[in-house]
C-alpha positions as CSV (number, residue, x, y, z in Angstrom):
1,V,-67.4,-27.3,0.7
2,K,-69.8,-24.9,2.4
3,G,-69.1,-21.2,2.8
4,K,-68.9,-19.6,6.2
5,N,-71.5,-16.8,6.2
6,N,-73.7,-18.6,3.5
7,P,-73.6,-22.3,4.5
8,D,-76.4,-23.1,2.1
9,V,-74.0,-22.6,-0.9
10,E,-71.4,-25.2,-1.7
11,Y,-68.2,-24.2,-3.5
12,N,-65.4,-26.1,-5.3
13,V,-62.2,-25.2,-3.3
14,P,-58.7,-26.5,-3.9
15,T,-56.7,-28.3,-1.2
16,M,-53.6,-26.8,0.4
17,I,-51.4,-29.1,-1.5
18,A,-52.0,-30.8,-4.9
19,P,-53.4,-34.3,-4.2
20,G,-50.7,-36.9,-4.0
21,K,-49.1,-38.1,-0.8
22,R,-51.2,-35.5,1.2
23,T,-53.6,-32.6,0.6
24,S,-53.3,-30.8,4.0
25,S,-57.0,-29.9,4.1
26,I,-59.0,-27.2,2.3
27,A,-56.9,-24.3,1.1
28,K,-56.6,-21.2,3.2
29,L,-57.1,-17.9,1.3
30,D,-53.4,-17.1,0.7
31,W,-52.7,-20.6,-0.6
32,G,-56.0,-21.2,-2.6
33,I,-55.7,-18.0,-4.6
34,A,-52.7,-19.5,-6.4
35,T,-55.3,-21.0,-8.7
36,I,-56.2,-17.4,-9.7
37,Y,-52.7,-16.1,-9.8
38,L,-51.4,-18.8,-12.1
39,P,-53.9,-17.9,-14.9
40,W,-53.2,-14.2,-14.3
41,Y,-49.4,-14.5,-14.6
42,N,-49.8,-16.9,-17.6
43,Y,-51.8,-14.1,-19.2
44,L,-49.4,-11.3,-18.1
45,Y,-46.2,-13.0,-19.2
46,Y,-47.4,-14.9,-22.3
47,G,-50.5,-13.0,-23.4
48,D,-52.6,-16.2,-23.3
49,S,-56.2,-15.7,-22.0
50,Y,-57.4,-19.3,-22.7
51,I,-57.2,-20.5,-19.1
52,I,-58.9,-17.3,-17.9
53,N,-61.8,-17.9,-20.2
54,E,-62.0,-21.7,-19.6
55,Y,-61.9,-21.5,-15.8
56,Y,-63.5,-18.2,-15.2
57,K,-66.6,-19.8,-13.5
58,E,-64.4,-21.7,-11.1
59,M,-62.3,-18.7,-10.2
60,K,-65.4,-16.6,-9.7
61,G,-66.8,-19.3,-7.4
62,L,-63.5,-19.5,-5.4
63,T,-63.6,-15.7,-5.0
64,D,-67.1,-15.9,-3.7
65,Y,-66.1,-18.6,-1.3
66,Y,-63.5,-16.5,0.4
67,L,-65.8,-13.5,0.4
68,S,-68.1,-15.6,2.6
69,F,-65.5,-15.2,5.3
70,K,-66.0,-11.4,5.5
71,N,-66.6,-10.3,9.1
72,S,-68.5,-7.3,10.4
73,D,-65.4,-5.1,10.1
74,G,-65.1,-5.9,6.3
75,I,-62.0,-8.2,6.8
76,I,-61.8,-11.7,5.3
77,D,-61.4,-13.9,8.3
78,N,-59.1,-16.5,6.7
79,G,-55.4,-17.0,6.1
80,M,-52.4,-19.4,6.4
81,G,-49.7,-16.9,7.1
82,D,-46.3,-15.5,6.1
83,W,-44.7,-18.9,6.2
84,C,-41.3,-19.5,7.9
85,P,-40.0,-16.0,8.8
86,P,-36.6,-15.9,10.7
87,R,-36.5,-18.2,13.7
88,W,-40.2,-19.1,13.4
89,D,-41.4,-22.5,14.6
90,R,-45.2,-22.9,15.0
91,R,-44.8,-24.9,18.2
92,K,-41.6,-23.5,19.8
93,N,-41.6,-19.9,18.6
94,P,-44.9,-19.0,16.9
95,S,-44.5,-15.3,17.8
96,A,-41.7,-15.0,15.2
97,M,-44.4,-14.8,12.6
98,E,-45.0,-11.1,13.2
99,C,-47.6,-10.7,10.5
100,D,-51.0,-12.1,11.5
101,P,-52.1,-14.6,8.8
102,V,-55.3,-12.8,8.3
103,V,-53.5,-9.5,7.5
104,S,-51.2,-10.9,4.8
105,A,-54.1,-12.9,3.3
106,N,-56.3,-9.8,3.0
107,A,-53.5,-7.9,1.3
108,Y,-53.3,-10.7,-1.3
109,F,-57.1,-10.9,-1.6
110,Y,-57.2,-7.1,-2.4
111,D,-54.9,-7.8,-5.3
112,I,-57.0,-10.8,-6.3
113,L,-60.2,-8.7,-6.3
114,G,-58.5,-6.4,-8.8
115,I,-57.5,-9.3,-11.0
116,M,-61.0,-10.8,-10.9
117,E,-62.4,-7.4,-11.9
118,R,-60.2,-7.7,-15.0
119,F,-61.2,-11.3,-15.6
120,A,-64.9,-10.3,-15.4
121,A,-64.4,-7.6,-18.0
122,M,-62.5,-10.0,-20.3
123,N,-65.5,-12.4,-20.0
124,Q,-68.1,-9.6,-20.4
125,D,-69.5,-10.3,-17.0
126,H,-70.2,-6.6,-16.3
127,S,-72.3,-7.2,-13.2
128,Y,-69.5,-9.2,-11.5
129,E,-67.0,-6.6,-12.7
130,E,-68.9,-3.9,-10.7
131,T,-69.2,-6.2,-7.7
132,M,-65.4,-6.7,-7.7
133,K,-64.9,-2.9,-8.0
134,G,-67.1,-2.4,-4.9
135,E,-65.4,-5.2,-2.9
136,L,-62.0,-3.8,-3.8
137,A,-62.8,-0.3,-2.4
138,A,-64.5,-1.8,0.7
139,L,-61.6,-4.0,1.5
140,C,-59.0,-1.2,1.1
141,D,-61.0,1.0,3.5
142,A,-61.4,-1.9,6.0
143,F,-57.7,-2.9,5.8
144,N,-56.5,0.7,6.5
145,T,-59.0,1.1,9.3
146,E,-58.0,-2.1,11.0
147,Y,-54.3,-2.3,10.5
148,L,-52.7,1.1,9.7
149,I,-51.3,2.3,13.0
150,S,-48.8,4.8,14.5
151,I,-45.5,3.6,15.8
152,P,-45.1,4.8,19.4
153,G,-42.4,7.3,20.1
154,T,-42.1,8.2,16.4
155,D,-43.9,10.2,13.7
156,H,-44.1,7.0,11.6
157,K,-46.9,4.7,10.6
158,W,-47.0,1.1,9.5
159,Y,-49.2,-2.0,9.4
160,G,-47.7,-3.8,12.4
161,S,-45.0,-5.9,10.6
162,Q,-42.6,-5.6,7.8
163,T,-44.6,-8.1,5.7
164,A,-47.9,-6.4,6.0
165,T,-46.3,-3.0,5.3
166,V,-44.5,-4.2,2.3
167,M,-47.6,-5.9,0.9
168,A,-49.8,-2.8,1.4
169,L,-47.2,-0.7,-0.5
170,Q,-46.8,-3.3,-3.2
171,F,-50.6,-3.5,-3.9
172,E,-51.0,0.3,-3.5
173,M,-53.3,0.1,-0.5
174,V,-51.6,2.9,1.4
175,P,-53.4,6.2,1.4
176,E,-51.3,8.6,-0.7
177,A,-51.0,11.1,2.2
178,D,-49.5,8.3,4.4
179,I,-47.0,6.8,2.0
180,Q,-43.9,8.6,3.2
181,S,-44.8,8.0,6.9
182,V,-45.3,4.3,6.2
183,L,-42.0,4.0,4.3
184,N,-40.3,5.7,7.3
185,G,-42.0,3.2,9.6
186,L,-40.8,0.3,7.5
187,E,-37.3,1.7,7.5
188,H,-37.5,2.3,11.2
189,D,-38.3,-1.3,11.9
190,I,-35.6,-2.7,9.6
191,N,-32.8,-0.4,10.9
192,V,-33.7,0.5,14.5
193,V,-35.7,-2.4,15.7
194,K,-34.2,-5.3,13.7
195,G,-30.7,-4.0,13.4
196,G,-30.6,-3.8,9.6
197,H,-32.4,-7.1,8.8
198,H,-35.6,-8.4,7.3
199,S,-38.2,-10.2,9.5
200,T,-40.3,-11.5,6.6
201,G,-41.4,-14.9,5.4
202,I,-42.4,-15.9,1.9
203,H,-45.0,-13.2,1.4
204,G,-42.8,-10.4,2.5
205,N,-39.6,-11.8,0.9
206,R,-41.1,-11.6,-2.5
207,Y,-41.7,-7.8,-2.3
208,I,-39.5,-6.2,0.3
209,Y,-36.6,-5.6,-2.0
210,T,-38.5,-4.4,-5.0
211,V,-40.8,-2.2,-2.9
212,L,-37.9,-0.5,-1.1
213,T,-36.2,0.1,-4.4
214,K,-39.3,1.5,-6.1
215,Y,-39.8,4.0,-3.3
216,G,-36.3,5.3,-3.3
217,R,-34.8,3.0,-0.6
218,G,-32.6,1.0,-3.0
219,G,-29.6,1.2,-0.7
220,L,-31.5,-0.3,2.2
221,A,-32.9,-3.1,0.0
222,H,-29.3,-3.9,-1.1
223,D,-28.1,-3.8,2.5
224,I,-30.6,-6.2,3.9
225,L,-30.1,-8.5,0.9
226,T,-26.3,-8.7,1.2
227,T,-25.5,-8.4,4.9
228,P,-23.7,-11.6,5.8
229,D,-25.2,-11.7,9.3
230,F,-28.4,-13.7,10.0
231,P,-31.1,-13.3,8.8
232,S,-30.4,-12.5,5.2
233,Q,-30.4,-14.2,1.8
234,T,-26.6,-13.8,1.7
235,Y,-26.3,-15.7,5.0
236,V,-28.1,-18.7,3.5
237,M,-25.7,-18.7,0.5
238,N,-22.6,-18.2,2.6
239,Y,-23.7,-21.2,4.8
240,G,-23.2,-23.4,1.8
241,F,-26.7,-24.2,0.6
242,T,-27.1,-24.9,-3.1
243,T,-30.9,-25.1,-2.7
244,W,-33.2,-22.8,-0.7
245,P,-34.3,-24.2,2.7
246,E,-37.9,-24.0,4.0
247,R,-36.9,-22.6,7.4
248,Q,-34.8,-19.4,8.2
249,F,-32.7,-20.5,11.1
250,E,-29.2,-19.6,12.3
251,W,-28.0,-23.0,11.2
252,A,-24.7,-22.9,13.1
253,E,-26.7,-22.7,16.4
254,V,-29.2,-25.6,15.8
255,D,-28.6,-29.3,16.4
256,A,-29.3,-30.3,12.8
257,L,-30.8,-29.2,9.5
258,T,-34.5,-29.6,9.6
259,N,-37.6,-29.6,7.4
260,S,-37.3,-29.2,3.6
261,L,-33.9,-28.1,2.3
262,N,-35.2,-27.6,-1.2
263,H,-38.1,-25.2,-0.9
264,P,-38.0,-22.5,-3.6
265,M,-40.9,-20.6,-2.0
266,H,-38.2,-18.4,-0.4
267,S,-36.5,-17.5,-3.7
268,G,-39.1,-14.9,-4.6
269,F,-36.5,-12.2,-3.7
270,A,-34.8,-13.1,-7.1
271,A,-37.5,-11.0,-8.8
272,Y,-35.5,-8.0,-7.5
273,F,-32.7,-8.8,-10.0
274,F,-35.0,-8.6,-13.0
275,E,-37.6,-6.0,-11.9
276,S,-35.5,-3.6,-10.0
277,L,-31.8,-3.9,-11.2
278,G,-32.8,-4.9,-14.7
279,G,-35.9,-2.8,-14.7
280,I,-37.8,-5.1,-17.0
281,K,-41.6,-5.6,-16.3
282,P,-44.5,-6.5,-18.6
283,V,-47.3,-3.9,-19.2
284,Y,-50.7,-4.9,-17.9
285,E,-52.6,-3.3,-20.8
286,V,-50.4,-5.0,-23.4
287,P,-49.6,-8.5,-22.0
288,G,-47.1,-11.1,-23.1
289,F,-44.3,-8.6,-23.3
290,K,-45.8,-7.2,-26.4
291,E,-44.9,-4.0,-24.6
292,F,-42.7,-3.8,-21.6
293,T,-41.1,-1.2,-19.3
294,V,-37.4,-0.6,-18.9
295,N,-36.6,1.3,-15.7
296,P,-33.5,0.1,-13.8
297,R,-33.3,1.2,-10.2
298,F,-30.3,0.4,-8.2
299,P,-28.1,1.6,-5.2
300,D,-24.8,3.3,-5.5
301,D,-23.0,0.1,-4.7
302,I,-24.1,-1.5,-8.0
303,T,-22.5,-0.1,-11.1
304,E,-23.4,-2.6,-13.7
305,T,-26.0,-5.2,-14.4
306,T,-27.0,-7.6,-17.3
307,V,-30.4,-9.3,-17.4
308,N,-32.0,-11.5,-20.1
309,V,-35.8,-12.0,-20.0
310,P,-37.3,-14.7,-22.3
311,T,-40.6,-13.7,-23.9
312,P,-42.8,-15.2,-26.6
313,Y,-41.1,-12.8,-29.1
314,G,-37.5,-13.6,-28.1
315,K,-35.1,-12.5,-25.4
316,I,-35.1,-9.0,-24.0
317,N,-31.5,-8.1,-23.1
318,C,-30.7,-5.1,-20.9
319,S,-27.1,-4.5,-20.1
320,W,-26.1,-1.3,-18.3
321,E,-23.2,0.3,-16.5
322,V,-22.5,3.6,-14.8
323,E,-19.4,5.7,-15.8
324,R,-19.1,8.7,-13.6
325,D,-22.3,10.6,-14.2
326,D,-23.3,8.8,-17.4
327,F,-25.6,5.8,-17.6
328,L,-24.9,3.5,-20.6
329,M,-27.4,0.9,-21.5
330,N,-27.5,-1.6,-24.4
331,L,-31.0,-2.7,-24.9
332,V,-32.4,-5.4,-27.3
333,V,-36.1,-5.1,-28.0
334,P,-37.4,-8.3,-29.7
335,F,-39.1,-8.3,-33.0
336,N,-42.7,-7.0,-33.1
337,T,-42.5,-5.6,-29.5
338,R,-42.1,-2.1,-28.0
339,A,-40.1,-0.9,-25.0
340,R,-41.2,1.9,-22.7
341,V,-38.1,3.4,-21.2
342,T,-38.8,5.4,-18.1
343,L,-36.7,8.5,-17.7
344,T,-36.9,11.8,-15.8
345,Q,-37.2,15.0,-17.7
346,S,-33.6,15.9,-17.1
347,E,-32.5,12.5,-18.2
348,L,-34.5,12.8,-21.4
349,K,-32.7,16.1,-22.2
350,S,-29.3,14.4,-22.2
351,L,-30.5,11.2,-23.9
352,T,-28.8,9.9,-27.0
353,I,-29.7,6.6,-28.8
354,N,-27.1,5.1,-31.1
355,G,-25.3,8.4,-31.0
356,D,-28.3,10.5,-32.0
357,S,-30.1,12.9,-29.8
358,W,-33.7,11.9,-28.8
359,N,-35.2,14.4,-31.1
360,D,-33.2,13.3,-34.1
361,F,-33.7,9.6,-33.3
362,K,-37.5,10.2,-32.9
363,K,-37.7,11.7,-36.4
364,M,-35.8,8.9,-38.1
365,N,-37.2,5.9,-36.1
366,R,-40.8,6.8,-35.2
367,G,-40.1,6.8,-31.5
368,Q,-42.6,8.6,-29.2
369,T,-42.8,10.2,-25.8
370,I,-45.6,9.5,-23.3
371,D,-46.1,10.8,-19.8
372,E,-43.7,13.7,-20.5
373,S,-40.5,11.7,-20.2
374,T,-41.2,8.0,-20.9
375,I,-40.0,7.1,-24.4
376,V,-41.4,4.3,-26.5
377,I,-39.1,2.5,-29.0
378,G,-39.8,-0.4,-31.3
379,S,-37.8,-3.6,-32.0
380,G,-34.1,-3.3,-32.5
381,D,-30.6,-3.1,-30.8
382,Y,-30.0,0.2,-29.0
383,A,-27.2,2.0,-27.2
384,L,-28.7,4.5,-24.8
385,K,-26.7,7.1,-22.9
386,Y,-27.8,9.8,-20.5
387,E,-26.9,11.5,-17.3
388,K,-28.6,9.4,-14.6
389,E,-30.4,10.8,-11.6
390,R,-29.8,8.5,-8.6
391,N,-32.1,7.5,-5.8
């Protein structure tokens, strides 16, 4: 297909849906970039760069196609939207999608530009690497100029919707000086405007719980996840669904169940269990879980968690519980991998591993400390204990 601002150039662009019964037209930005995200996450979680190298030319072309939609304000004028937020219906209630499709699409595209910068470096395409670096900075500036606003009657800021705000925080687009104000703005909308509820569709649902927890609002993340009242993920489960429906309706008030009732796009919130409560995430610089972070973050209401994460090297197991002021964690680090356990300096002072102080353990087992209080340990089974600082 032809680009928008450079119609003399033709691009190979995927369809909205994989060809079969239907294709639903040429892919909008936030749908089409799945063909870049999939190789990225395959690399990040499995350490396999084959797809990145084989299809680099096609991913580069797709990136250029979407760049052809850049308007005079530096915004990519393309997007499908934060699909199916609470009570949304594109004909009967379109305004329920509070995040403009272009806003969420540009947040995703900012992340994609960073990924393409990495892909260019991996393919020794240094000219395109520099191009991506410039586009990345330009889009961040344009995004904040266009969408970062003050909330009337408050001292808070945000990006006009829960989804846009969460995505800006997730992709680190928020100017450092504004982070607290933006977090306060997000919390204000959740609690004061929405009465303790999310108003996000698929884009926001994936990140709202992990972002709130990352920035010290773990209790709020837990509250909006577990409130039994509509809208919430708990409401869906309490209604009796054994699959995840496409729409977020208050089902007891509608005439019948509608649309797809098995639509796992809304299950992105489940990442919260592994990334926040379990604290397990891969390390960008050492992909495939060759190294991984361990940093459980949780609200006071949760006192124990067990997660298992399969990796190419075996299962990571993280099982922890809180006993009064002590945090007890059993951690299995698979063979030929390393774990980066994130602690505060005070937690590091009280840390014991398998009954030995950190200093004694480090001497015997070649552990190391990075970033003042993050410890790195190799493969093995460990019992960690320290006095936990809570959010």
